[in-house]
Structures are given as structure tokens and as C-alpha cells.
N, C-alpha and C positions, 0 to 999 in steps of 0.2 A: 464636639466632634464636627459636624458640618465643618466650617469655620478655622483651617490652622491644621486640619487632619492630616494624618501619616494615611497611607495604602495600607496597611499592615493594620488601623483600625477601623477599617472600611468590612461591615458586617459579610459574611459570607452567602446569605439567604434569605430569606425573607421574613422568616420566624428572630434570626437575631436584630435584623433591621427592626422590626418591629417591637422585638425585647428594650433596644436602646433606645427605642426614640419616647416610649413609655414610660420609663426611668428618667428621661431629662429632667434638671430641674426638679428631679424629688417628685414627680407629677402623680398624684392617685387617680385612679380613677371613680367614677360614682361608684357606690355600692352599688346599686340594682345593675348596673353596667360595667362590671370587672374588665369587660374585653378590651371598653373602649377606654379610648386618649385621647386625648385637644392634641391635633397637633400643629403646627401656621403653616401657613402654604410655601412659605419658605426654607421650611424644616423639611418637609417634603423634599420642597425641587433640590437643595442641598445633598441629601439623601439619595435620590434619583440621579445627579449627575457623578456623584461621586461614584453609586455604582455606574454607573456609564463609563467614564472613565478609568471605570478598573478596569469594565468587559473588555477596553479599548486595548487599555493595555495589553492585559493576558491574548488577546489575539493578535497583537504584533511580536507578544513572546512568542504562541506559537508559529506565526510564519517564519521567523527569525529564526528559529529551531529547525524549522523543515528546514527552512530553507542552511543552514548548517549542516544538516544530514544530509539532504542532497552531495552536498559540497565533500562532505567525509565519504560517500560513494563512489564520488568521482574522484578522489584522491585512491580510494582504495582500489577502483577499477585500474584509474593509470597505473600503480604501483604495478599491482598484477599482470596488465598488460607489458610492464619495460623490465620486468621479472621475465616474462615466454621470450619477452627479445633479449636478453641480456643469454638467458639459457638457450637459447637458434642460434647467436653467433658464440658462445664458446662450442656448441657443435660443430658450426661452419668449418667455425679455426683447427679442430681437431681432423676435422675430414680434409681438409687441405692440409694439412703437413702428411695425413698416412698417403694421399695423394703425392706431396714434393719426394715423399719418402721411400716409391715407388720407382719415380725417375732417379732419382738419384742412387737408387740401388742398384737400376741399369746402367746407367755410367759407369758406377763402382764395377759391375761384373763386363763393360766392354761393348755396352751399346754406340758407343759411337764409333771404335775402330772397328766395329761388327758392320755397321753404316759405311763406311769406310772402305772399309774392303771389301765389300760387297754380297758379305760371307748369310745368305739368307737363311740358312739352315740356325746358325746362331741367330741372328734376326727374328729369325720365327723362336727360339726357346727366348729370348729375352722379352718377345712380347706377348707371349703368351703367360711368362711365368709374373712380367711385372705393368705392364704398360697396360695390359687386360684389367688387370687391379687398382690402376691410378683410374682408370677410366670410370668401373664399376664405383668406385668410393664416392668421385665427382658427380656420376647423375644421381648420387643417394642423398648425393648432397643438395643439390640444386633440386631435387622433386618437394613439392612443399607437402607439409606435413598438417595432420586433422592437426588442434584446436583441441 
């Protein structure tokens, strides 16, 4: 197993590694010491190297997974902020359309003529019914909203 092994063959714990080493080459333990096994230094070194490499590989995989996790949260956060910005832009556009509608209505109802002729009563009426609403809508659109 040590030379030419794949990482899927690496024992995952001490007991599994010990069992595999004990069964290597059909070795048997002495009758008086059934839990003992003769292994060479190179065999032990090979197992330790494989285990160390596997631990390192798992550690790198965990780091990469953590990086992916952070990246996905950043993407999610960016999407959430983009959706909020899009909603705010839509609301601002609707408010500006309302402001424009107020001015358009004032013009249709003779705002320019009233200004030109100095008709204070008509100017006051159109201001109170149309222009004040435009200002209210504009101020509301410009006021920062709580997130």
C-alpha cells in the first residue's frame, strides 16, 4: 500500500492503519503476543508520510472550501445590495415621474399663462394644488431610507 498507493487506500485512523500493517504480506503475530506485529522502519515511515500528506490535502481542501464559502457569501451580499439599489432606483424613478406629472398638470391648467398675466389667485391655486405636491414627492425621494 505504501508505494504506488492512492489516497483512497490511506487508513483513516490508527486502528485501521495498524490492522493493514499487521496483515501486510500475511504476517502473523507470535502466539504469545497476538497484538504485536513486526514492521520495518520504511513501512512505518511510508504510512506516516501518506497520513501526513492526506492530512495536508484535507487541510488544503478545507481552506479552499472556506474560501469558496466566503466568496459565495460575498456574491450573495453583492446581489442583495444590487437588488436594494435597483429597488431604490425604481422608487426614485417613480417619484420623479410623479413630480413631472405635477408640473405637467400645472402647465396644462394654465400655470404659464397665469405667471405671464400675473394672475396671483390662479398662481396660488395651481401652486397649492400642483407644485406643492411635486415638492413633497421630490423631498420624499431625496430623503435617505433606512435599510
